[in-house]
Structures are given as structure tokens and as C-alpha cells.
DOBA-126803 format. One record per residue: residue number from 1; residue in one letter; y, x, z of N, C-alpha, C in turn. Coordinates in steps of 0.05 Angstrom, whole numbers. Example, Ala and Ser with C-alpha at 12.3 -4.5 7.8 and 13.67 -1.06 7.14 Angstrom:
pos|code|n.north|n.east|n.up|ca.north|ca.east|ca.up|c.north|c.east|c.up
1|A|-114|264|156|-90|246|156|-66|264|156
2|S|-45|257|142|-21|273|143|1|258|157
# end
This chain:
pos|code|n.north|n.east|n.up|ca.north|ca.east|ca.up|c.north|c.east|c.up
1|M|192|3879|-146|216|3867|-157|224|3843|-140
2|K|249|3840|-135|259|3820|-116|259|3792|-128
3|I|251|3772|-113|254|3744|-120|281|3734|-110
4|V|298|3724|-127|325|3716|-120|329|3687|-125
5|F|332|3671|-104|338|3642|-107|368|3639|-109
6|V|377|3622|-128|405|3618|-133|412|3589|-128
7|L|432|3585|-110|443|3559|-103|473|3561|-99
8|P|487|3539|-101|516|3540|-95|520|3545|-65
9|D|505|3531|-48|509|3532|-19|484|3520|-6
10|M|481|3522|20|458|3511|34|467|3494|58
11|P|482|3472|52|492|3456|74|472|3436|85
12|G|449|3435|73|429|3415|81|424|3396|58
13|G|399|3392|50|392|3375|28|365|3382|17
14|G|355|3366|-1|328|3369|-11|323|3396|-25
15|S|340|3403|-44|337|3428|-59|338|3452|-40
16|E|358|3451|-22|361|3473|-3|337|3476|15
17|R|326|3453|23|302|3453|41|279|3466|26
18|V|275|3459|0|253|3471|-15|257|3501|-18
19|V|282|3509|-24|287|3538|-27|281|3553|-1
20|A|290|3541|21|285|3554|47|255|3557|52
21|M|239|3536|45|210|3537|49|197|3559|32
22|L|205|3559|6|193|3579|-12|201|3607|-5
23|A|227|3611|1|237|3637|8|223|3648|33
24|N|220|3631|53|206|3639|78|177|3646|72
25|E|165|3630|55|136|3636|48|134|3663|34
26|Y|151|3668|15|149|3694|1|155|3717|19
27|A|176|3714|36|182|3736|54|159|3742|73
28|K|146|3720|82|123|3723|100|100|3738|87
29|R|97|3734|60|76|3748|46|83|3777|39
30|G|108|3784|43|116|3812|38|132|3816|12
31|Y|138|3795|-3|155|3797|-27|184|3802|-19
32|P|197|3822|-31|226|3825|-27|240|3799|-37
33|T|255|3786|-20|266|3759|-26|295|3758|-18
34|A|311|3744|-35|339|3741|-30|348|3713|-37
35|I|369|3704|-25|382|3678|-32|411|3685|-39
36|L|419|3678|-64|446|3683|-74|461|3656|-73
37|L|482|3655|-57|499|3631|-56|525|3638|-70
38|F|533|3620|-89|557|3627|-105|581|3609|-99
39|A|578|3589|-82|600|3571|-76|601|3563|-47
40|G|594|3581|-29|594|3575|0|579|3595|16
41|N|577|3590|42|563|3609|59|548|3594|82
42|R|543|3569|78|528|3553|98|498|3557|96
43|L|485|3558|118|456|3561|119|444|3541|139
44|A|438|3517|129|430|3495|147|402|3499|157
45|Y|385|3514|143|357|3516|150|350|3544|159
46|P|332|3547|179|325|3573|188|312|3590|166
47|L|320|3616|166|309|3634|146|296|3658|159
48|D|275|3668|147|262|3692|157|282|3715|157
49|E|281|3731|177|301|3753|180|299|3773|158
50|R|276|3773|143|273|3792|121|286|3783|95
51|I|296|3759|95|309|3748|71|338|3758|69
52|E|345|3770|47|373|3778|43|389|3754|34
53|V|412|3750|45|430|3729|37|455|3742|25
54|F|461|3736|0|484|3748|-14|504|3725|-20
55|I|528|3728|-10|549|3708|-15|566|3719|-38
56|A|564|3705|-61|578|3714|-85|606|3702|-88
57|G|612|3681|-73|638|3669|-76|640|3643|-60
58|K|662|3630|-62|667|3605|-49|671|3583|-69
59|A|673|3558|-60|677|3536|-78|703|3540|-94
60|S|701|3538|-120|724|3544|-138|743|3521|-142
61|R|732|3496|-141|747|3472|-148|762|3476|-175
62|G|748|3489|-194|759|3493|-220|777|3516|-224
63|N|782|3532|-203|800|3555|-204|786|3577|-220
64|P|798|3585|-243|784|3605|-260|784|3633|-247
65|L|803|3640|-230|803|3666|-217|780|3668|-197
66|I|775|3646|-182|752|3646|-163|726|3648|-178
67|Q|724|3633|-201|700|3634|-217|695|3662|-229
68|L|717|3675|-237|714|3702|-248|704|3722|-227
69|K|716|3720|-203|708|3737|-181|679|3732|-174
70|R|671|3707|-175|643|3700|-170|624|3714|-190
71|L|631|3712|-215|615|3724|-236|613|3754|-233
72|I|636|3767|-225|636|3796|-221|617|3803|-198
73|N|618|3788|-176|601|3793|-153|571|3789|-160
74|M|566|3767|-175|538|3762|-184|528|3784|-202
75|R|545|3793|-220|536|3815|-238|530|3841|-222
76|R|547|3847|-203|542|3870|-187|515|3868|-172
77|F|510|3844|-162|484|3840|-147|461|3843|-167
78|Y|462|3831|-190|440|3834|-209|437|3862|-219
79|R|458|3877|-222|456|3905|-230|443|3921|-209
80|E|449|3916|-183|436|3930|-161|407|3922|-157
81|N|399|3900|-169|371|3890|-167|359|3886|-194
82|R|362|3907|-210|351|3906|-238|321|3899|-237
83|G|313|3882|-255|285|3874|-257|278|3851|-238
84|C|298|3839|-225|292|3818|-206|283|3793|-220
85|H|270|3775|-205|261|3749|-215|282|3729|-205
86|I|298|3718|-223|318|3698|-216|306|3670|-216
87|F|306|3657|-193|296|3629|-191|321|3612|-185
88|S|332|3599|-206|356|3583|-202|348|3554|-196
89|F|359|3543|-174|354|3516|-166|381|3500|-169
90|S|396|3507|-189|422|3495|-193|430|3498|-222
91|V|441|3476|-235|450|3478|-262|472|3498|-265
92|R|492|3496|-248|514|3515|-249|505|3544|-243
93|G|486|3546|-225|475|3573|-219|461|3584|-243
94|S|448|3567|-259|435|3577|-283|455|3587|-303
95|I|476|3572|-307|497|3580|-326|510|3606|-317
96|F|518|3607|-292|530|3632|-282|511|3656|-284
97|S|486|3651|-278|466|3673|-278|462|3684|-306
98|V|461|3666|-326|458|3676|-354|481|3694|-361
99|I|505|3687|-354|528|3703|-360|528|3729|-344
100|A|524|3726|-318|526|3750|-300|504|3770|-304
101|A|480|3761|-313|458|3780|-316|454|3789|-344
102|A|472|3782|-362|469|3789|-391|467|3820|-393
103|G|446|3828|-408|442|3857|-413|428|3872|-390
104|I|423|3858|-368|410|3871|-345|381|3861|-344
105|P|361|3879|-342|333|3870|-342|328|3850|-319
106|H|315|3828|-325|309|3808|-305|290|3787|-318
107|S|277|3772|-301|263|3748|-311|278|3724|-299
108|F|274|3700|-312|291|3678|-305|275|3652|-306
109|L|275|3638|-282|263|3612|-279|284|3592|-270
110|V|285|3569|-282|303|3548|-274|287|3524|-264
111|S|296|3512|-242|283|3488|-231|303|3465|-233
112|E|296|3445|-249|312|3421|-252|306|3402|-229
113|R|326|3395|-213|322|3381|-188|330|3352|-188
114|N|340|3342|-211|350|3314|-210|344|3301|-237
115|D|356|3278|-241|353|3263|-266|371|3276|-287
116|P|360|3290|-307|377|3305|-326|395|3288|-343
117|S|388|3262|-346|404|3244|-362|431|3237|-348
118|R|432|3242|-322|456|3235|-307|476|3258|-305
119|M|469|3281|-315|486|3304|-311|508|3306|-333
120|S|530|3317|-325|551|3323|-345|547|3351|-355
121|G|561|3358|-377|559|3385|-388|531|3392|-398
122|K|518|3373|-412|490|3376|-420|487|3399|-440
123|R|506|3403|-458|502|3425|-477|502|3452|-464
124|L|520|3456|-445|521|3482|-431|496|3485|-414
125|R|487|3464|-401|462|3465|-386|439|3473|-403
126|D|436|3459|-426|413|3465|-444|415|3493|-455
127|W|439|3503|-460|443|3531|-469|431|3550|-448
128|S|438|3545|-423|427|3563|-402|397|3560|-399
129|Y|387|3536|-402|358|3532|-399|342|3547|-421
130|R|354|3549|-444|341|3563|-467|338|3593|-462
131|H|353|3603|-442|351|3631|-435|329|3636|-415
132|A|318|3615|-404|297|3618|-383|270|3622|-395
133|Q|253|3638|-380|225|3640|-388|210|3614|-382
134|K|218|3602|-359|205|3577|-351|225|3557|-340
135|L|221|3532|-347|236|3510|-334|217|3494|-318
136|V|221|3493|-292|204|3478|-274|217|3450|-270
137|V|201|3429|-277|210|3402|-273|192|3389|-253
138|Q|201|3366|-242|185|3354|-220|167|3331|-230
139|T|172|3320|-254|156|3298|-264|153|3301|-294
140|E|133|3288|-305|130|3287|-334|153|3273|-348
141|E|165|3253|-334|187|3239|-345|211|3257|-350
142|V|216|3276|-332|237|3295|-336|230|3314|-359
143|K|206|3322|-361|197|3340|-382|202|3327|-410
144|R|196|3302|-412|199|3288|-438|228|3285|-446
145|Y|246|3286|-427|274|3283|-433|285|3305|-451
146|F|275|3329|-448|287|3352|-461|277|3355|-490
147|S|292|3370|-506|285|3376|-534|259|3392|-535
148|E|247|3393|-558|221|3405|-561|221|3435|-553
149|D|242|3449|-560|242|3478|-553|243|3483|-523
150|I|257|3465|-509|257|3468|-479|231|3458|-467
151|R|220|3436|-478|195|3425|-468|173|3446|-469
152|K|173|3463|-490|152|3483|-494|150|3503|-470
153|K|173|3507|-457|173|3526|-435|174|3512|-408
154|S|169|3486|-408|171|3470|-384|144|3466|-371
155|V|144|3465|-345|119|3461|-329|126|3442|-306
156|V|108|3424|-300|112|3405|-278|101|3417|-252
157|I|119|3422|-232|110|3431|-206|124|3413|-185
158|P|109|3397|-171|122|3379|-151|132|3394|-127
159|N|146|3381|-109|155|3393|-84|133|3399|-65
160|P|135|3420|-49|115|3426|-29|119|3409|-4
161|V|98|3407|11|99|3395|38|99|3417|58
162|A|118|3417|77|120|3439|97|94|3439|114
163|D|87|3464|122|63|3467|138|67|3459|167
164|D|92|3460|176|97|3456|205|106|3428|212
165|L|100|3408|196|108|3381|203|91|3371|226
166|P|103|3353|242|88|3341|264|64|3325|253
167|A|42|3325|268|19|3309|261|26|3280|262
168|P|13|3263|246|20|3234|246|20|3222|275
169|F|40|3206|280|42|3192|306|21|3170|307
170|L|8|3167|329|-14|3148|332|-9|3126|352
171|G|13|3127|365|19|3106|385|34|3082|374
172|E|46|3067|391|62|3044|382|89|3054|372
173|R|95|3048|347|119|3059|335|144|3044|345
174|K|166|3059|346|192|3047|354|202|3029|333
175|K|216|3009|341|227|2989|323|253|3001|310
176|R|248|3021|294|269|3036|282|262|3042|253
177|I|281|3034|235|278|3040|207|296|3064|201
178|V|286|3083|186|302|3108|181|305|3113|152
179|S|327|3126|145|333|3136|118|346|3163|121
180|V|339|3181|103|350|3208|103|360|3215|76
181|G|386|3222|74|397|3230|48|427|3231|50
182|R|439|3246|32|468|3248|31|481|3221|26
183|L|504|3216|39|518|3191|36|535|3192|11
184|Q|522|3188|-12|535|3189|-38|523|3167|-55
185|P|537|3160|-78|529|3137|-93|500|3137|-102
186|Q|489|3160|-110|462|3162|-120|442|3150|-101
187|K|446|3153|-75|427|3145|-55|428|3115|-49
188|N|450|3101|-57|453|3072|-55|447|3062|-27
189|H|460|3073|-7|456|3063|21|468|3035|24
190|R|486|3028|6|497|3000|7|474|2980|3
191|L|456|2986|-16|433|2969|-20|416|2967|5
192|L|412|2990|18|396|2991|42|409|2973|64
193|L|435|2974|67|449|2958|87|445|2928|81
194|E|447|2921|56|444|2892|49|416|2883|54
195|A|396|2900|47|368|2893|52|363|2891|82
196|F|374|2909|97|370|2909|126|383|2884|139
197|A|406|2876|128|419|2852|139|400|2828|136
198|A|387|2825|113|368|2803|110|344|2806|128
199|F|334|2831|130|311|2836|148|318|2830|177
200|H|343|2836|185|352|2833|213|353|2804|221
201|Q|356|2786|202|356|2758|209|329|2749|220
202|V|308|2763|213|281|2757|223|273|2775|246
203|H|281|2801|245|274|2820|265|300|2832|277
204|A|312|2818|295|337|2826|306|334|2849|326
205|D|309|2856|333|305|2878|353|301|2905|340
206|Y|304|2907|314|302|2933|300|329|2945|296
207|E|329|2972|295|353|2987|288|349|3002|262
208|L|371|3008|248|370|3024|224|385|3050|230
209|H|371|3073|228|383|3099|232|386|3114|205
210|I|410|3121|198|415|3134|173|423|3163|178
211|F|407|3182|169|412|3210|172|425|3221|147
212|G|447|3236|149|460|3248|126|490|3247|129
213|V|503|3263|114|532|3264|113|542|3260|85
214|G|567|3252|82|577|3249|55|603|3233|54
215|E|614|3231|30|640|3219|27|640|3189|30
216|L|617|3176|30|615|3147|32|612|3136|60
217|K|613|3153|80|608|3144|107|626|3121|116
218|D|652|3125|112|671|3104|121|666|3078|107
219|M|661|3079|81|656|3054|66|631|3041|76
220|L|610|3056|81|585|3045|90|588|3033|118
221|Q|604|3045|135|608|3034|162|623|3007|160
222|R|643|3006|141|657|2980|137|638|2959|127
223|R|620|2967|109|601|2947|97|582|2937|119
224|A|574|2954|137|557|2946|160|572|2925|177
225|E|597|2930|181|614|2911|197|616|2884|182
226|E|620|2885|156|622|2860|140|596|2844|141
227|L|573|2858|143|547|2845|144|539|2838|172
228|H|556|2844|192|551|2838|220|526|2852|231
229|I|522|2877|221|499|2892|231|507|2919|243
230|D|534|2923|246|544|2948|255|534|2956|283
231|G|526|2936|299|516|2942|325|488|2953|325
232|C|474|2951|303|446|2961|303|442|2980|279
233|V|463|2990|267|462|3011|246|475|3036|258
234|I|460|3057|260|470|3082|272|471|3104|250
235|F|494|3115|246|498|3137|227|494|3163|243
236|R|473|3177|238|464|3200|254|475|3227|245
237|G|487|3228|221|496|3253|210|473|3271|203
238|F|479|3297|200|458|3317|192|443|3326|217
239|S|417|3329|214|400|3339|236|382|3360|225
240|D|381|3384|237|362|3404|228|334|3400|240
241|R|331|3379|255|304|3372|266|298|3343|260
242|V|305|3335|236|303|3306|228|273|3297|228
243|Q|255|3316|223|226|3308|223|218|3298|251
244|D|227|3311|272|221|3303|299|235|3276|305
245|E|259|3272|293|274|3248|299|262|3223|287
246|I|248|3226|264|237|3202|250|207|3198|253
247|W|194|3217|266|165|3218|268|152|3192|278
248|D|164|3179|297|151|3155|309|165|3129|301
249|S|179|3130|278|193|3107|268|175|3086|255
250|A|184|3062|254|168|3040|242|165|3043|212
251|M|186|3054|199|184|3058|170|207|3075|161
252|F|203|3087|137|223|3103|124|230|3089|98
253|V|256|3088|91|264|3074|67|282|3092|50
254|L|275|3095|24|291|3109|4|302|3088|-15
255|S|328|3086|-18|340|3064|-34|354|3075|-59
256|S|348|3099|-68|363|3112|-89|362|3097|-116
257|D|384|3101|-131|385|3091|-159|370|3110|-177
258|Y|371|3135|-171|356|3155|-186|351|3179|-168
259|E|331|3195|-174|323|3217|-156|305|3236|-171
260|G|307|3262|-164|287|3280|-174|261|3274|-158
261|I|258|3288|-136|238|3280|-116|252|3283|-89
262|S|250|3262|-73|262|3263|-47|244|3278|-28
263|N|254|3301|-18|239|3317|1|235|3302|27
264|S|255|3287|36|252|3272|61|231|3250|58
265|M|228|3238|34|208|3218|30|180|3231|31
266|I|177|3255|19|151|3269|20|143|3275|49
267|E|163|3285|64|157|3292|92|150|3267|109
268|A|164|3245|103|157|3221|118|128|3212|112
269|L|120|3213|86|93|3207|79|73|3225|93
270|A|79|3251|93|60|3271|104|58|3268|134
271|M|79|3257|147|78|3253|176|66|3226|183
272|G|59|3210|163|47|3184|168|66|3162|174
273|V|92|3166|168|111|3144|171|108|3125|148
274|P|104|3100|152|102|3081|129|127|3083|112
275|V|124|3086|85|146|3091|68|150|3069|47
276|I|176|3062|43|184|3044|22|204|3060|5
277|S|201|3058|-22|220|3072|-39|225|3055|-64
278|T|250|3057|-74|255|3045|-100|240|3061|-121
279|D|230|3048|-141|215|3061|-162|235|3072|-182
280|C|250|3092|-173|274|3101|-188|267|3123|-208
281|P|283|3125|-230|281|3148|-248|286|3173|-231
282|V|272|3195|-236|256|3201|-259|226|3202|-252
283|G|217|3183|-236|189|3180|-230|179|3196|-207
284|G|197|3208|-191|187|3224|-169|173|3208|-148
285|S|184|3184|-142|171|3168|-121|143|3159|-129
286|R|140|3150|-154|114|3141|-162|94|3164|-166
287|T|104|3189|-168|86|3212|-168|70|3214|-143
288|Y|83|3208|-120|71|3210|-94|61|3184|-83
289|I|73|3162|-91|66|3136|-79|50|3119|-98
290|E|27|3110|-89|11|3089|-103|17|3063|-88
291|D|31|3045|-103|42|3021|-90|20|3005|-76
292|G|25|3000|-50|6|2984|-34|-16|3000|-22
293|V|-19|3026|-30|-40|3043|-19|-30|3062|2
294|N|-10|3078|-6|1|3097|13|31|3094|17
295|G|42|3072|6|71|3066|8|77|3041|-9
296|L|102|3033|-8|110|3009|-24|133|3017|-42
297|L|131|3008|-67|152|3013|-87|167|2987|-93
298|T|193|2988|-96|209|2964|-102|227|2971|-126
299|P|236|2951|-141|254|2956|-164|280|2967|-155
300|V|292|2984|-172|318|2995|-166|339|2973|-164
301|G|356|2975|-144|378|2956|-141|372|2928|-131
302|D|347|2924|-123|338|2897|-116|337|2895|-85
303|A|359|2885|-73|360|2883|-44|339|2863|-33
304|E|335|2842|-47|316|2821|-38|287|2833|-37
305|A|280|2848|-58|253|2860|-58|251|2882|-36
306|L|272|2896|-32|272|2917|-11|268|2904|17
307|A|283|2883|22|281|2868|47|253|2857|51
308|A|241|2846|29|214|2835|30|194|2857|37
309|A|197|2881|27|179|2902|33|181|2910|62
310|M|206|2911|72|210|2918|100|197|2896|118
311|L|200|2871|111|188|2849|126|157|2851|125
312|Q|147|2860|102|118|2862|99|106|2882|119
313|I|119|2905|121|109|2926|139|112|2917|168
314|A|136|2906|175|141|2898|203|122|2876|211
315|G|114|2859|192|98|2835|199|68|2839|196
316|D|60|2863|187|31|2867|182|23|2895|194
317|P|17|2896|219|9|2922|232|-14|2936|218
318|A|-33|2921|208|-56|2933|194|-47|2947|169
319|L|-28|2935|154|-17|2948|130|-2|2973|138
320|A|14|2972|158|29|2995|167|11|3018|174
321|R|-11|3012|188|-30|3033|195|-44|3045|171
322|R|-50|3028|151|-64|3037|127|-45|3055|110
323|L|-20|3046|107|-1|3063|93|3|3090|107
324|S|4|3089|133|8|3114|149|-15|3133|144
325|A|-39|3124|146|-63|3141|144|-65|3152|115
326|N|-61|3135|95|-63|3144|67|-40|3163|60
327|G|-16|3157|70|7|3174|63|4|3202|73
328|A|-8|3205|97|-11|3232|109|-29|3250|93
329|R|-45|3239|75|-64|3255|60|-51|3272|38
330|I|-25|3267|32|-13|3283|11|-10|3312|20
331|K|-12|3318|45|-10|3346|54|-32|3363|41
332|E|-54|3351|35|-76|3366|24|-70|3375|-5
333|S|-57|3358|-20|-52|3364|-49|-27|3380|-54
334|Y|-7|3378|-36|19|3390|-41|26|3410|-19
335|S|7|3426|-11|13|3446|10|33|3467|0
336|L|48|3478|18|67|3499|11|53|3522|-2
337|T|30|3530|8|16|3553|-4|10|3548|-33
338|K|0|3524|-40|-7|3518|-67|17|3518|-86
339|I|39|3505|-77|63|3503|-93|76|3530|-97
340|A|77|3546|-75|88|3573|-77|72|3590|-97
341|D|46|3587|-97|30|3602|-117|36|3593|-145
342|R|41|3567|-149|46|3558|-176|71|3571|-188
343|F|92|3573|-172|116|3586|-182|111|3615|-190
344|L|95|3629|-174|89|3657|-180|72|3659|-205
345|E|53|3642|-208|35|3642|-231|51|3638|-257
346|E|69|3619|-256|85|3612|-280|103|3636|-289
347|M|111|3653|-270|128|3675|-277|111|3701|-279
348|G|85|3699|-278|68|3723|-281|71|3743|-258
349|I|78|3733|-234|81|3750|-211|54|3751|-196
350|G|44|3774|-190|19|3776|-176|20|3763|-149
351|I|-1|3747|-143|-2|3732|-118|-15|3749|-96
352|V|-1|3751|-74|-12|3763|-50|-15|3742|-29
353|S|-35|3746|-11|-40|3725|9|-21|3729|32
354|D|-22|3711|51|-4|3711|74|-14|3732|95
355|T|-10|3757|89|-20|3778|107|3|3797|115
356|C|27|3791|107|49|3810|112|68|3800|133
357|T|58|3788|154|75|3777|175|83|3800|194
# end
């Protein structure tokens, strides 16, 4: 029976990266695997050629005719793949799948990827989650948010660490601070710019490289100009080889106001890049980071504390080396193989080893 991942689109981002990793792993093991996109056709990450990609529709922007056509296409796909295992990594995908697969044999897993308290349309979301056999959440804090009936079917499974990440860099790191994430309010790059401006007064030879695209780019560029740091802040856009781009950086900074789990933060840790993160809801950063041991945590929205953490790493090479070495150890606990197995176990799917290449 086919494993079907459901997403609106795959333009690049944490959820999309996790789906690509899991789908590739399952295809490699020989499981029939598909990705259903219901609001686009972009594929930012490489996919195994054995993975079926089904485009059910385009972005609707609220157009009911486009949404209806999407549902018709999704229902046709589910009918042709009776008995499939639906793995939805999207709230809207969960809602659409419940409607489109009604009356068609299937199993249903939902993965909550963000802070559920920040979402709109909570009643419709919870209605769809009640139709799932399992709700996968990333932290205990997310699990506690939901009502008792949804909590009973919830399980905590953290994000995997990719197997093909570069080994930790051991030489002299470049004087480059990096951040990876969509340029949107949740990520609070404005806070990062303000902290970097204070840091730059002490370390004028460092650059800040921001990877990601989004609607706030122009505003953030103007803010960098206002802070007189535009000459040393580089907006890099999206990169499909961002791991190679940040591997030898002095530090990685996550400045989010809230976050499920930042995949880019996990990968930075696993590659041994010293990491600073806001201790943001819903606890994803503190799941992976022990403050002062394998990374540094700072309060949400506190530019002064963020700048102080950046100064601490830049000014203490021994601390930077210790954070690097300890951070890289998360690869042992959160390997892709282990996390992929957890999803299968929760859905009662028999586990086969990686022998079907």
C-alpha cells in the first residue's frame, strides 16, 4: 500500500525538506511512495525517481472553483490508490484529505509542524485531526495544547537529521554569521538585524548572511540600511545547497518568535556550527539545545541578549569549539533511519531495511 505525503507545494522550507527526506528514505527501502501537491508544482529538493508526484491543483487564493477541482483531483487519486497511507504535513492538506478520501479505504496520519495556538481555523483543523489514526507532534508542549481526545492519538516524533550532511568543519571558521528561514514575521529577522548591529560595533569584520525568500525582504533591507549595516548584511535568497554554504560559518542564529522545530537549526547543530536560538514556543529549540552545552538559548524578542550571545561565541574560541563538538552529537539520536522507522511503527506499517536500492 502506497505512502502518500500531502503538502500544498514544495518551494523550499523545513516541512518540505523533512517530507523529501522521508519520501526518499521510503522509496529507497522499496515502499511505493508518492507526494501529493494540492496548491502548486514546485519541487525545491531532489527526489528519488521512484517517487510519484501528483499535482492536484494550483493555489486557489480563495477561489471555490479551484478548490472544488482540487478536491475532485484528490478524490480521483485516493480512489486509484485505495488503502494508501496518507501522511499529511499540512493543516489544509489534512482538511482536504478528510473530505476527498471520505468513504475510500485508507489510513491517515497528520503531522503538526508549527505552533498550533497561532493557527487560524482551529475548529476545522481539530475536526480533521479527529479523523486521523495518529497525530505526530514535535514537542510535548504541542501535545499538551490539544484536547484530551486528540492527545490520546498524539505521539512526539522529532525531526530527522539528514544522513548526507557534511562532517563538522575543523579549521578556522569564516567570520560569517548565518541564518536560514523564510523572510516572514514568524522568523523575526528584524530582531536579528538589530542584534547584529550591536554585535557589529565590536566585531566590524563579520558579515551576516541571511538565506531565504519572502515578502519581508524589502523591509529588512531598508532596516539594514537604517542600522548602517547594509554593507555587511547579504540576503542570499534560497539555496538548495545551503548546508555547504553555512558549513564553515562562525555561528548560526535562529531569531524566531515561535517555531515548530527549525530543520535548518538541527542541520547546523549536526554539522558542528555553533548555534544560538531564541527559546521560542513550542519548545523545539530546547528539545535539541541544552543551553551552554551544545548551543545557546536566548529569550524571545530580546535583541540585547541575542547580541550578547553572539559576542560570547565570537569572543571565546574554546566555547565555540565545545558547542560545535557537542552539537554534532545529535546525529546519533535523530538519524533519518530512526525517525523514518518511528513513523512506520506508529501507523502499523511493517519495517523493511534499506535493501531496495
